[in-house]
C-alpha positions in Angstrom: 0.0 0.1 0.0 2.8 2.7 1.1 4.5 1.7 -2.1 1.8 2.3 -4.3 1.1 5.9 -2.8 5.0 6.7 -3.1 4.5 5.5 -6.9 1.7 7.7 -7.5 3.7 10.6 -6.0 6.6 10.2 -8.2 4.5 9.9 -11.3 2.9 13.2 -10.5 6.2 14.8 -9.8 7.4 13.4 -13.5 4.2 14.7 -15.2 5.2 18.2 -13.6 8.6 18.1 -15.0 7.5 17.1 -18.1 5.1 20.1 -18.5 8.2 22.3 -17.3 10.2 21.2 -20.0 7.3 21.7 -22.6 6.6 25.2 -21.4 10.2 26.1 -21.3 10.3 25.6 -24.9 7.6 28.6 -25.6 9.1 32.1 -26.5 7.0 33.9 -24.0 6.9 31.2 -21.3 4.6 31.7 -18.3 7.3 31.8 -15.6 4.6 31.5 -12.9 3.2 28.4 -14.2 6.6 26.9 -14.7 7.8 28.0 -10.8 4.6 26.3 -10.0 5.2 23.1 -11.5 8.9 23.0 -10.3 7.7 23.4 -6.8 5.0 20.8 -7.1 7.8 18.2 -8.4 9.8 19.0 -5.2 
């Protein structure tokens, strides 16, 4: 049970980092959203 919870949280963190990578490609990237997802990943 505990391992499943940890794995779900790790997947969420991975998704936040994927979002950041995609947003950083944009010319006028929304830095507040990028910072939010970085914080969420941590």
